[in-house]
C-alpha positions as CSV (number, residue, x, y, z in Angstrom):
1,X,0.0,0.0,0.0
2,X,1.2,3.5,-0.6
3,X,2.5,6.0,1.9
4,X,-0.4,7.7,3.7
5,X,-0.2,11.0,1.9
6,X,-2.5,12.5,-0.8
7,X,0.4,12.6,-3.3
8,X,1.4,9.0,-2.7
9,X,-2.3,7.9,-2.9
10,X,-2.7,9.8,-6.1
11,X,0.3,8.0,-7.7
12,X,-1.0,4.6,-6.5
13,X,-4.5,5.3,-7.9
14,X,-2.9,6.5,-11.2
15,X,-0.9,3.3,-11.5
16,X,-3.4,0.7,-10.1
17,X,-6.9,2.1,-10.4
18,X,-6.8,4.8,-13.1
19,X,-10.6,4.8,-13.5
20,X,-10.8,6.5,-10.0
21,X,-8.3,9.3,-10.9
22,X,-10.7,11.9,-12.4
23,X,-13.0,11.7,-9.4
24,X,-10.1,11.7,-7.0
25,X,-8.6,14.8,-8.6
26,X,-11.9,16.7,-8.8
27,X,-12.8,15.9,-5.2
28,X,-9.2,16.8,-4.1
29,X,-9.3,20.2,-5.8
30,X,-12.7,21.0,-4.3
31,X,-12.1,19.8,-0.8
32,X,-8.3,20.3,-0.2
33,X,-7.6,23.0,-2.8
34,X,-4.4,24.7,-1.9
35,X,-4.5,23.2,1.6
36,X,-4.7,26.5,3.5
37,X,-7.1,24.6,5.8
38,X,-6.0,21.0,6.3
39,X,-9.1,20.0,8.4
40,X,-10.8,18.1,5.5
41,X,-7.6,16.1,4.6
42,X,-8.1,13.2,7.0
43,X,-11.7,12.6,5.8
44,X,-10.6,12.9,2.2
45,X,-7.8,10.4,2.7
46,X,-10.1,7.9,4.5
47,X,-12.6,8.1,1.7
48,X,-10.1,7.7,-1.2
49,X,-8.0,5.1,0.7
50,X,-11.1,3.0,1.0
51,X,-12.0,3.5,-2.7
52,X,-8.4,2.6,-3.7
53,X,-8.4,-0.5,-1.5
54,X,-11.8,-1.6,-2.9
55,X,-10.6,-1.1,-6.5
56,X,-7.6,-3.2,-5.8
57,X,-9.5,-6.0,-4.1
58,X,-12.7,-7.2,-5.7
59,X,-13.5,-9.5,-2.8
60,X,-13.2,-6.6,-0.4
61,X,-15.4,-4.5,-2.7
62,X,-18.1,-7.2,-2.8
63,X,-17.9,-7.8,1.0
64,X,-18.4,-4.1,1.8
65,X,-21.3,-3.7,-0.6
66,X,-22.8,-6.8,0.9
67,X,-22.5,-5.3,4.4
68,X,-24.0,-2.1,3.2
69,X,-27.0,-3.8,1.5
70,X,-27.6,-6.0,4.6
71,X,-27.5,-3.0,6.9
72,X,-29.9,-1.1,4.7
73,X,-32.4,-4.0,4.6
74,X,-32.2,-4.7,8.3
75,X,-35.1,-3.7,10.4
76,X,-33.0,-3.9,13.5
77,X,-31.0,-0.7,14.1
78,X,-28.5,-2.5,16.3
79,X,-27.9,-5.0,13.5
80,X,-27.4,-2.3,11.0
81,X,-24.9,-0.5,13.2
82,X,-23.0,-3.8,13.8
83,X,-22.8,-4.5,10.1
84,X,-21.6,-1.0,9.2
85,X,-19.0,-1.0,12.1
86,X,-17.6,-4.3,10.7
87,X,-15.8,-2.2,8.1
88,X,-15.7,1.1,10.1
89,X,-14.5,0.3,13.6
90,X,-14.2,3.2,16.0
91,X,-11.0,5.3,15.9
92,X,-10.1,3.9,19.3
93,X,-8.7,0.8,17.5
94,X,-5.9,2.9,16.2
95,X,-4.9,5.1,13.3
96,X,-4.8,2.3,10.7
97,X,-7.7,2.5,8.4
98,X,-10.1,-0.5,8.9
99,X,-10.5,-1.3,5.2
100,X,-6.8,-1.5,4.8
101,X,-6.6,-4.2,7.5
102,X,-8.7,-6.4,5.2
103,X,-6.2,-5.8,2.3
104,X,-3.0,-6.5,4.3
105,X,-1.8,-2.9,3.9
């Protein structure tokens, strides 16, 4: 997996998941811009790190979409939360992105 910076992630997307690059760049320019305010950078990185990991791992992509579909169909709010937390554990578990744990990165 690439270094955890926008530049390294952009290069990795360009090399391994080029179909994501136009949206990555458009979103980056809109949200990060010239980075005078870095507040949105962590959320941007989480989103695109997840998109990159899913593009590189079709099994992970399928698993996440299955969890989302099951959570949306569940009539039990607790079950929905549990399903969504399976790929989005609370930050207390550490800095490492949960999706990346599934990819070995």
